[in-house]
N, C-alpha and C positions, 0 to 999 in steps of 0.2 A: 499424396500425389507428388509433393516436393521431393521426397526421398526416392520415389519411383523414377522421376525425371533425372535425378542425379545418377541413378543406376543405369538408365538408358544412355546417358552421356558417357559414363565409364565404359560401358560395353562398346560404344561407337569408337572411343579412343583406343580401346584394346584392339579392335579390328583394324585400326590404322597403325598399330604398333607404337602407340604413344602412351607413356605411363607417367604417373606422379605429377599430374597437372593440378595445381591448386586453384580451383574455380568456385564461383558462387552461383546458386540458383535462387532467384528472388522474384518478387512481383514487380512489374514495371509500375512507375508512378501513374502513367496514363493507361487506362484499361484498353484503349485502342491498340496498344502495342502488345497485346496478348495477355495471357494469364500468368505465365512464367517467363523469365528471361535469364540467360546465362552469359557470362563473359569468358567462357571456356576458350574461345578462339583467340581472344586477346592474350589471355594468360598463357595458352599453349604456344602462340606465335612468339611471344617474348622468350620463352624457354627454348624453342626450336630455332629462333632467329629467322622466322619466315613471315610472310604476309598474312595478317589476321583475317582478311576477307577471303583469301584463298583457302586458308585452313577451315574457316567457317563453312565454306562450300563443301569441303571433303567430309566434315563432321555431319553436315546436313544430309548428304547422300547416304551416309551410313545410318543415320537416325531414321530416314524414310523407309529403310529396309526392316526396321524392328518396331515401328510405332504401334502402340496398342490402340484399340478402338476408342479409348477415352480421349485421345488426342486427335483433333481434327486436322491440324496442319502445323508445320514448322517453317518459319521464315527467317531470313537474314536481314538485319537492319543496321544502318549506320556503318561504323568502321568494322563491324564483325560480330555484333550482338546476335544471338540466336533466340528468337521469340517462339514460345509454344502457345498454341491456341487450343483450348479444351473443347471437346465436342458437346453438343446439346445433350447427348446421352449421359455424359458425366454429370452435368448440372442437375438433370432430372434425378439421377441416382443420389446425388448429395442431398437434395430436398427430401427424397424418400427416406434417406438415412436419418435425417433430423426428425422427421415425423415418427419414425419407428424406434428410435434409440434415445431413451431418456438419459443415457450416459454420454451423449454426443459431446465432444470436446474434452471429456475427461480422458486421462491416460494413466498408465501404470509405471511411468518412468521412475517414480519414487516409492514404488510398492514396498511395504514392510520397513520403510525408513522411519525412524522416530526423530522428530524435529521439534525443538522448543523455540518459540518465537517470543522474545521479551519486548514489550513496547508499552507506550503511554507513560508509565513511571512518574505520575505526579507526586508531589510532596504534600503530605498532610500539613496543615497549618499555613498553606501557601495557596494562592489562587491557581486554578486549573488554567494554565496559560496557553497561548496559541501553539507553542511547540508541542505541548502534550496532545493537542488536537491533531496536529500534523502527524506525529508518530503513531497516534491511534489509527488514523485513516490508513497510513502506509502499512503498519504492522498487521492490522486486521485483514487488509486485502491480500498481503503476502501470505498470511496463514491460510486463507481460503483458496488461493491459487495453488499452494503446495498440497492442500487436501485434494484438490481436483486432479492432482498428479499422482495420487495414490498414497501420499505420506500420512502417517499418524501424527497429527500436530497437537502440541500442547501450548496453550497461551499463558504467558507469565507476566506478572506486573511487579515491579520493584518499587517499594514505597520508602521514601526518605523520612522516616518517623523520628529521627534524631538529627541533630546538627545545629549549626548556628541559625539557620532559617527558623527553626522551631523556637529557639530562645528569643529571637526578635519578635515573633508573633506573641509569645508568652508575655514578654515585657509590655507590648502594646495592649494586651488584654488586661494586664494587672494595672496599667495606668488609666485605662478607661473601662470602668466596670460595666457601663452600658453595653459594651461589645460582647459581654458574657451572657446577655439575656437569652434565656432558653425558650424562645417563642418563634412562631411562623415557620417551623420546619427546618430540616437540615440544610437546605440550599441557602436560605437567608442567614442562618447562623454561620455557615461556612463562609458566606460573603463577608460577614462582620469580622471573622477571624482573618480573612484576607486583608481587610482594612487595617487590622491590628499589625499585621506583618509589614505593611507599607510604613506605618508609623514607626515601628521598631527599626526598620531598615534605614529610614532617614535619620533617626536618633543615633544609631550606631555609627553612621558616617560623619555626623556633625557635632556630637556631644560626647566628650570624654567620660563624663560621669555615667551617662547612659550606656556607653560602650562597656565600661567596667561592670555595670549591673547585668547587662546581657551576657557577658562572659561568665559571670557567676551563676546565672540562671542555667546556662548551657551545661556547666559542671553538675549542677543539682539534678538536671534532667537525666543525665547518665547515672548518677549515684542513687536516685530515687530517695533522697534523704529528707526532702521537704514535703510534708503532707499537703500543704496548700498548693504547691507547684504540681504535685502528683494529681490532685483533684482537677485542676484546670487542664492539665495535659490530657488526662484520660477522657474528659468531656470533649476537648478540641479534636483529639484523634478520632473519636467515634463519630462526631458530627461531619468532619471533612471526608471521612471514608464513606459515610452514607451518601453524602452529596456526590462524590465521585461515582458511586454505583448508579445513581439516578442518571448521570450523564452517560455512563457505559450502556445502560439500557436503551437510551435514546439513540446512541451510536451503533447499536447492534453488536456489542462486544460482551462476551462472558469469559472471564479468566478461569483457568484451571489451577494456577498456583499464584499465591501472593508471598513475596519475600519482603522482609522488613530489614532496614538498615540496622536497627538495634540488635537483631538476631545475627546479622552477618558480621558485625563489628568484632565480637570476641573470637569468632572463627577466623576472621582475617588477621587479627592480632596474633593469634597462636601460630598461624602460617608464617607471618613476618618474623616473629621471635625465633621460630624453629629454623628459619633460613637466613638469619642474620649471621654474617661472616661468610656466607656462601653466595647468596643472591643479593642480599641487602647489606648495608654497612652503616655504622654510626657516623654522624656528622654534626658537630656542635650541639650535642644533646638530643638530636633527632635521629630517626632511622630513615635512610633514604635508599632509593634505587637509582644507581647511575646507569641509566639505559644507554647513554652514548658509548659506554664501554663495549656494548654488544652491537650497536647500530649507530653510526655517526649522525644519522638523520633524527635520532631521538634525543631526549634531554633528561636531566635529573628531576625526580619528583620525590616529595616527602611522603612517607607512608605512616610514620608515627611521629607526632609533633613533640616539641620539647616538653610540653605539658603531659605527655604520655597518652594523648588522645589519637584514635585512629582517623585517618583521612578517608576521603571517598575512595581513593585507590586501594586502601586496605580492605574496605568493605566490599569492593568489587572482587578482590581475591576470594573472600569468603563466599560471596554470591556465586561465583563461577564454580567453586568446589561443591557448594550445596546443590546447584543445579544438576551436576553429574552424579550427585549422591541420590537425589530423588528419582532421577532417570539414568541409572547406571549404564544402560545399553543405548543411550542417546547417540544418534549418528551426526547430528548437527545442532548447534545452538546459535540462533540468530538474534542479534540485538539491534534494535532501531534507535538511533540517537541523532542529535543535531550535529551539523557540520563542525560546530565550534568545540565539540567534545572529541573530535577525531584524534588529535594529537595525544590527548590524555588517554584515550582508549588504546592507542598503539603502544604506549609505554606499559600500561597494565597488561596488555596481551603478551608483550615480550617477557614481562616478569612471570606471568602464568606459564608460558612455554618453557621456562627454565625450571620451574617447580613441578609442573605437570606436562611434560612433553607429549603425553598421549592425548592431550586436549588440543594441541596446536592446529591440527587439520579439521577440527570439529567446531571451530568458532568463526563466525562471520559477522561483520558489522555493516549495517545499512544506515547511511546518514541522509538527513534532509536539510534543506536550507531554511531561510527565514520567510515569514509571511509579513507583508507590509501593506498598510493602507495609505491613503493620501497623506496622512500625518507622519508617515515614516515608520521606523523600527519601533516595535512594541516591547516593553519590559515590565514585568510584574513588580519591579522595585520602584516604579514611579507611580505617583498618585493618579495621574491621568492616563489610564491604561485600558485597552481593550483586552479582556481575558478570553480564553477559549469558550468559557461558559456564556459570556455576554455576546460573543460573536454568533454562537448558535441561537441564542434567544432573539437577538436583533434580526437575524436572517429569517427566522421563523415568523417573526412579527411582520416583516415586509411581505412575505408570501401570504400571510393571513389577510393583509390589506388588499393584496392583489386578487384574491379569490372571494372576497367578502360578498360579492353579488351572486355567487353560485347558489343554486337552489338545493343546498344541502343543509342538514341539521348541524348544530354547533359541534357535536361530537365528531362528525365526519370532517368538517372544516378544520378542526384542531388536528385531527390525525393526518390529513393530507398536508396541512401546513408544516407539520413536523417532518413528514417523510420528504417533502420537496425541499424544505430548508436544509436538512441534513445532506440531501443529495447535492444541493448547490455547493455546499462547503467541500464535501468529499471529492466531487469531480474537479473542483478548482485546485485541490491539492494533488490529485492523482493523475491529472492529464499531462503532466510533464515528468521528466526523469527525476528521481528522488532527490538528487543533490542540489537542485536549483532553487533560487529564491522565487517567491510567489507574490505578485501584486494582486490583492483581492479587491474586487469591485462588487459591491452589493447588488447593484442593478443588473449588471451583466450576468452575475452568478445565478440570479433567480429568473432569468428570461426563459420563456417557453419557446423561443426561437434562437437559432444559432448555436454557439459553442457552450453548452451548459448541461448540467445534470438534469434539470427539469425538462429540457428539450428531449432528452432520451426517454425520460419517464412519460412525457406526453406522447411521444411516438409509439411507445409500447401500448399505452392506453388507447390510442387511435386504432392500432392493430386489433386489440381485443374487441373494440366496438365493431369493427368490420367482421370479425369472426362470429360475434353474437348475431349480427344481421344475417350472415350466411347460414347459421344454424337455424334461424327462424324461417328461412326460405328453403331449408332442407338441401343446401348445397354443401356436400361433404368434400373435404380436401382430397384431391387425387393428383399425385405427382406425375401421372402418365397422360393426362388429358390436355396436352399442349401441342402446338405446332412446333416448327423449328425455331421460332423466335426465342432469342436469349435476352433476358432482362439483366440490367446492370446489377440488380440486387443479388441475383444468382451467383454472379462473379465475385461476390464478397462473402456470402454466408458460408461457403465451404471452407474458407480460410480460418474460421474460428479456432479449430483445434491447433493449428500452427501458431496462432497468436497466444493461446493459453500456454502452450509448451514453451515458447520463447520467454514469456513472462515468468514462468516457473524457473527456467534455466538461469535467467539474469536477475531474478527477484525484483522485477520492474513492472508494477501495475499499469504504467502509462501506456504500454503497448495495447492492453485491453481497452483502456479508456479512449484512446485515439481511434482504435478500430470501431468501437461501438458508435462513436459520433459519426463516423463515415457511413456505417451501416444505417443509422437512423436517417441521415440525409438521403441516402439512396432509397430507403423505403418511402419516405415522404414524397420523393420525386415519382416513384412508382405509383403511389396512391393518387397523386395529382394528375397523372397522365393516363390512368387506366380506370375503367369501370370494373371493379373487382367482383362485386356481387351482381350477377346478371343471369337469370335463368336461361335466356335465349342464347347466351354466349357459351359455345362448347368448351372454351378454354377457361371459363370462370372457375371451375373446380381446381384447375392448376393454380390460378391466381390466389385462390383461397389457401391452397397448400403452401404457396410461397409466403403468404401473409402469416400463416401458422408457423412456418419455419423461422421467419423473422422474429415473431413474438417469443419463440422458444430461445433463440440465440440472445435476444436482448435481455430477457429476464435472467437467463443464466449468467450473462456477462455482467449485468448490474449487480447480481448477487456476489460475484467474485470481487467486485469493488466495494462490497458492503453497503450497497444502495438498494432501498426498497423499490418495488415495481408496482405502483398502484394500478388497478385495472380500470379505474374511472378517474378522469381529471377534468 
């Protein structure tokens, strides 16, 4: 409908002999001001140097000549805004479309496009930290939204299986043999490896002897010359990867490709050496990329150290080349990273563009901010740390306590606790634009009322309960059994395809998250102010249809956010 209204305005302007006016068509903040609003009169008046209100009146007169039946009326408001009010017939039709179209809100804007989304990227031998949890939520949601737009999406995970962090963890494991105990499953063993990493990090920063030992371990990890180190490394890698998979399953993520730093390093080194003297240059025994020569906003970074070891930048070169090798006809490669990696990624991207100019328009980075608790910024290098894994577990535990009195068996309580706990965290991450910091509040996040993931899940479960009751009384959904009354909920549900499209265009899940919370509130108001299931009510079948439409949109929307929709809560 939004595009249809744009076309109507274009036709009205053409009839007035006005061309090339840059205007917007959007939804008013207040539903009382119509279903769509345009600033065309203000934009056109500025261009024509005329009065906005007078121009609005002329546009209105032309619009009234060509209005379709789906639009009930058009009015002028304020200084010259033109507001469009959709007809009851339109809303009935949108409800009917939702009932009959399982693909509602899906589109073909990215049909036949092959897109790879790289996200999460935790490092074996290191805790699964909050940043990994954030990029997982964002990356998974973006992947699902792009799939809903017709794209063929591949999910990729880049694992830092070599590097100084591994050497620090290995040092900690070798100093404390107890941390190598192979008991209690992968998650506990991975936790112990995380503790070893913390010990190694502290030693590296405050002990010169330990620092030298860790540097030596780092070299041997690359060379694979020590049988003892190889044995501990192979076990640690296996354990942490298994623990990550347990978390991915809980988060609803399944990756198609896993890339390892150890594999990307030699590929990247070969690229750097091949392009030294052209893109890269030697400097004090190292090989660097002086990005500021190509863009004054960028800076110089080391790609091969004096010791001859590849840096993250070099591995990133190898990774990018390998991605396009495994998917040679890839249209777009998206990487989700933290804000703090943005400058680093810009330098790497510039280097890649000089080596592979054909990749330049096929790369995009999505960045996210930090998550903070009352204690402030969280870091896996500190001993007192909240990891991504512990945040999940703690949130699930709070939900479990909250629902302990429900008359469910333990299996169902555990399942609901996990679904609701994950929803609480994901919604807290996804409800705002990707680049901003997040203040995470445990109690607010798990609330069944207000601005939370569990509130949306509860709203869906409530709708399913209504539909179950309607079915038991043989009241079938009928989108045509209504009077002329228009419910607020109707004025929101039809917008879902627009929201999904915008989220896909901008790679921003928060549009869907914010839309769903508004729809949930509207449904609960509808539920509270109406008897939905009532055999004597001739409009009951329509109210049931509207409830069904809400449940469909909510479930589909939650799925796009990577959130489960339990049918009973």
